[in-house]
VEXMARSE-571238 format. One record per residue (C-alpha): residue in three letters; x, y, z; chain. Coordinates in nm, 2 decimals. Example, Ala and Ser with C-alpha at 12.3 -4.5 7.8 and 13.67 -1.06 7.14 Angstrom:
<site zamar="ALA" x="1.23" y="-0.45" z="0.78" rovo="A"/>
<site zamar="SER" x="1.37" y="-0.11" z="0.71" rovo="A"/>
//
This chain:
<site zamar="UNK" x="0.00" y="0.00" z="0.00" rovo="A"/>
<site zamar="UNK" x="0.10" y="0.36" z="-0.04" rovo="A"/>
<site zamar="UNK" x="0.18" y="0.47" z="0.31" rovo="A"/>
<site zamar="UNK" x="0.43" y="0.75" z="0.24" rovo="A"/>
<site zamar="UNK" x="0.40" y="0.90" z="-0.11" rovo="A"/>
<site zamar="UNK" x="0.46" y="1.26" z="-0.19" rovo="A"/>
<site zamar="UNK" x="0.46" y="1.43" z="-0.54" rovo="A"/>
<site zamar="UNK" x="0.73" y="1.68" z="-0.62" rovo="A"/>
<site zamar="UNK" x="0.50" y="1.85" z="-0.89" rovo="A"/>
<site zamar="UNK" x="0.20" y="1.93" z="-0.67" rovo="A"/>
<site zamar="UNK" x="0.08" y="1.91" z="-0.31" rovo="A"/>
<site zamar="UNK" x="-0.05" y="1.55" z="-0.35" rovo="A"/>
<site zamar="UNK" x="0.08" y="1.33" z="-0.07" rovo="A"/>
<site zamar="UNK" x="-0.06" y="1.07" z="0.17" rovo="A"/>
<site zamar="UNK" x="0.03" y="1.30" z="0.46" rovo="A"/>
<site zamar="UNK" x="-0.16" y="1.59" z="0.30" rovo="A"/>
<site zamar="UNK" x="-0.47" y="1.37" z="0.25" rovo="A"/>
<site zamar="UNK" x="-0.45" y="1.27" z="0.61" rovo="A"/>
<site zamar="UNK" x="-0.42" y="1.63" z="0.72" rovo="A"/>
<site zamar="UNK" x="-0.72" y="1.72" z="0.51" rovo="A"/>
<site zamar="UNK" x="-0.92" y="1.45" z="0.68" rovo="A"/>
<site zamar="UNK" x="-0.81" y="1.56" z="1.03" rovo="A"/>
<site zamar="UNK" x="-0.87" y="1.93" z="0.98" rovo="A"/>
<site zamar="UNK" x="-1.19" y="1.89" z="0.78" rovo="A"/>
<site zamar="UNK" x="-1.04" y="2.10" z="0.50" rovo="A"/>
<site zamar="UNK" x="-1.31" y="2.17" z="0.24" rovo="A"/>
<site zamar="UNK" x="-1.27" y="2.21" z="-0.13" rovo="A"/>
<site zamar="UNK" x="-1.51" y="2.28" z="-0.42" rovo="A"/>
<site zamar="UNK" x="-1.63" y="2.02" z="-0.66" rovo="A"/>
<site zamar="UNK" x="-1.51" y="2.06" z="-1.02" rovo="A"/>
<site zamar="UNK" x="-1.81" y="2.28" z="-1.11" rovo="A"/>
<site zamar="UNK" x="-1.74" y="2.49" z="-0.80" rovo="A"/>
<site zamar="UNK" x="-2.10" y="2.49" z="-0.68" rovo="A"/>
<site zamar="UNK" x="-2.07" y="2.27" z="-0.37" rovo="A"/>
<site zamar="UNK" x="-1.80" y="2.19" z="-0.11" rovo="A"/>
<site zamar="UNK" x="-1.68" y="1.84" z="-0.02" rovo="A"/>
<site zamar="UNK" x="-1.41" y="1.71" z="0.21" rovo="A"/>
<site zamar="UNK" x="-1.20" y="1.41" z="0.29" rovo="A"/>
<site zamar="UNK" x="-1.36" y="1.21" z="0.57" rovo="A"/>
<site zamar="UNK" x="-1.11" y="0.94" z="0.62" rovo="A"/>
<site zamar="UNK" x="-0.77" y="0.82" z="0.48" rovo="A"/>
<site zamar="UNK" x="-0.65" y="0.47" z="0.57" rovo="A"/>
<site zamar="UNK" x="-0.31" y="0.43" z="0.41" rovo="A"/>
<site zamar="UNK" x="-0.26" y="0.08" z="0.56" rovo="A"/>
<site zamar="UNK" x="-0.58" y="-0.05" z="0.40" rovo="A"/>
<site zamar="UNK" x="-0.53" y="0.18" z="0.10" rovo="A"/>
<site zamar="UNK" x="-0.85" y="0.38" z="0.08" rovo="A"/>
<site zamar="UNK" x="-0.99" y="0.73" z="0.10" rovo="A"/>
<site zamar="UNK" x="-1.35" y="0.83" z="0.19" rovo="A"/>
<site zamar="UNK" x="-1.50" y="1.17" z="0.10" rovo="A"/>
<site zamar="UNK" x="-1.79" y="1.35" z="0.26" rovo="A"/>
<site zamar="UNK" x="-2.07" y="1.43" z="0.01" rovo="A"/>
<site zamar="UNK" x="-2.24" y="1.77" z="-0.01" rovo="A"/>
<site zamar="UNK" x="-2.52" y="1.60" z="0.18" rovo="A"/>
<site zamar="UNK" x="-2.26" y="1.52" z="0.46" rovo="A"/>
<site zamar="UNK" x="-2.30" y="1.15" z="0.40" rovo="A"/>
<site zamar="UNK" x="-1.98" y="0.96" z="0.34" rovo="A"/>
<site zamar="UNK" x="-1.90" y="0.80" z="0.00" rovo="A"/>
<site zamar="UNK" x="-1.79" y="0.45" z="-0.03" rovo="A"/>
<site zamar="UNK" x="-1.42" y="0.38" z="-0.01" rovo="A"/>
<site zamar="UNK" x="-1.20" y="0.47" z="-0.31" rovo="A"/>
<site zamar="UNK" x="-0.86" y="0.32" z="-0.36" rovo="A"/>
<site zamar="UNK" x="-0.56" y="0.55" z="-0.29" rovo="A"/>
<site zamar="UNK" x="-0.37" y="0.34" z="-0.55" rovo="A"/>
<site zamar="UNK" x="-0.63" y="0.44" z="-0.81" rovo="A"/>
<site zamar="UNK" x="-0.62" y="0.80" z="-0.70" rovo="A"/>
<site zamar="UNK" x="-0.25" y="0.80" z="-0.75" rovo="A"/>
<site zamar="UNK" x="-0.30" y="0.63" z="-1.09" rovo="A"/>
<site zamar="UNK" x="-0.52" y="0.91" z="-1.21" rovo="A"/>
<site zamar="UNK" x="-0.28" y="1.17" z="-1.06" rovo="A"/>
<site zamar="UNK" x="0.01" y="1.01" z="-1.25" rovo="A"/>
<site zamar="UNK" x="-0.19" y="0.99" z="-1.58" rovo="A"/>
<site zamar="UNK" x="-0.26" y="1.37" z="-1.54" rovo="A"/>
<site zamar="UNK" x="0.10" y="1.46" z="-1.47" rovo="A"/>
<site zamar="UNK" x="0.21" y="1.24" z="-1.76" rovo="A"/>
<site zamar="UNK" x="-0.02" y="1.43" z="-2.00" rovo="A"/>
<site zamar="UNK" x="-0.22" y="1.11" z="-2.08" rovo="A"/>
<site zamar="UNK" x="-0.55" y="1.26" z="-1.96" rovo="A"/>
<site zamar="UNK" x="-0.66" y="1.61" z="-1.85" rovo="A"/>
<site zamar="UNK" x="-0.78" y="1.68" z="-1.50" rovo="A"/>
<site zamar="UNK" x="-1.14" y="1.66" z="-1.63" rovo="A"/>
<site zamar="UNK" x="-1.41" y="1.48" z="-1.44" rovo="A"/>
<site zamar="UNK" x="-1.56" y="1.33" z="-1.76" rovo="A"/>
<site zamar="UNK" x="-1.23" y="1.17" z="-1.86" rovo="A"/>
<site zamar="UNK" x="-1.18" y="1.04" z="-1.51" rovo="A"/>
<site zamar="UNK" x="-1.54" y="0.91" z="-1.51" rovo="A"/>
<site zamar="UNK" x="-1.45" y="0.70" z="-1.82" rovo="A"/>
<site zamar="UNK" x="-1.18" y="0.53" z="-1.61" rovo="A"/>
<site zamar="UNK" x="-1.36" y="0.52" z="-1.27" rovo="A"/>
<site zamar="UNK" x="-1.74" y="0.57" z="-1.32" rovo="A"/>
<site zamar="UNK" x="-1.91" y="0.80" z="-1.07" rovo="A"/>
<site zamar="UNK" x="-1.58" y="0.91" z="-0.92" rovo="A"/>
<site zamar="UNK" x="-1.48" y="1.18" z="-1.17" rovo="A"/>
<site zamar="UNK" x="-1.61" y="1.48" z="-0.99" rovo="A"/>
<site zamar="UNK" x="-1.45" y="1.38" z="-0.65" rovo="A"/>
<site zamar="UNK" x="-1.11" y="1.28" z="-0.80" rovo="A"/>
<site zamar="UNK" x="-1.09" y="1.58" z="-1.03" rovo="A"/>
<site zamar="UNK" x="-1.19" y="1.81" z="-0.75" rovo="A"/>
<site zamar="UNK" x="-0.93" y="1.69" z="-0.50" rovo="A"/>
<site zamar="UNK" x="-0.65" y="1.68" z="-0.75" rovo="A"/>
<site zamar="UNK" x="-0.74" y="2.03" z="-0.87" rovo="A"/>
<site zamar="UNK" x="-0.74" y="2.15" z="-0.51" rovo="A"/>
<site zamar="UNK" x="-0.39" y="2.00" z="-0.46" rovo="A"/>
<site zamar="UNK" x="-0.26" y="2.17" z="-0.78" rovo="A"/>
<site zamar="UNK" x="-0.24" y="1.86" z="-1.00" rovo="A"/>
<site zamar="UNK" x="-0.23" y="1.95" z="-1.37" rovo="A"/>
<site zamar="UNK" x="-0.10" y="1.79" z="-1.69" rovo="A"/>
<site zamar="UNK" x="0.15" y="2.06" z="-1.76" rovo="A"/>
<site zamar="UNK" x="0.36" y="2.25" z="-1.52" rovo="A"/>
<site zamar="UNK" x="0.39" y="2.63" z="-1.55" rovo="A"/>
<site zamar="UNK" x="0.76" y="2.59" z="-1.60" rovo="A"/>
<site zamar="UNK" x="0.72" y="2.36" z="-1.90" rovo="A"/>
<site zamar="UNK" x="0.48" y="2.61" z="-2.06" rovo="A"/>
<site zamar="UNK" x="0.73" y="2.89" z="-2.02" rovo="A"/>
<site zamar="UNK" x="1.01" y="2.68" z="-2.16" rovo="A"/>
<site zamar="UNK" x="0.81" y="2.61" z="-2.48" rovo="A"/>
<site zamar="UNK" x="0.77" y="2.99" z="-2.55" rovo="A"/>
//
């Protein structure tokens, strides 16, 4: 399981996810209309649970799969777009896109855009 992962290109890390759960840090859904949060992170069992806008918890989502989407975005294979993520993990696109957007995960770094100009 991923117990101690940290990305050097954005704020995505296991410790940041745990901190978000502990503090109740809220972030907006991809559309920006509602707020959600991380309810629980269990790195030993490898899952994350979100709190829905209705305050009910989601089912568990694999941290490994969250990192997979994160890596696909950074590698430029997909955009941080909820519809593209829904094609890989149906019904999870909005949650995954929202948290990765909140953590600064994008397909191209600002530095790489500047270098191209």
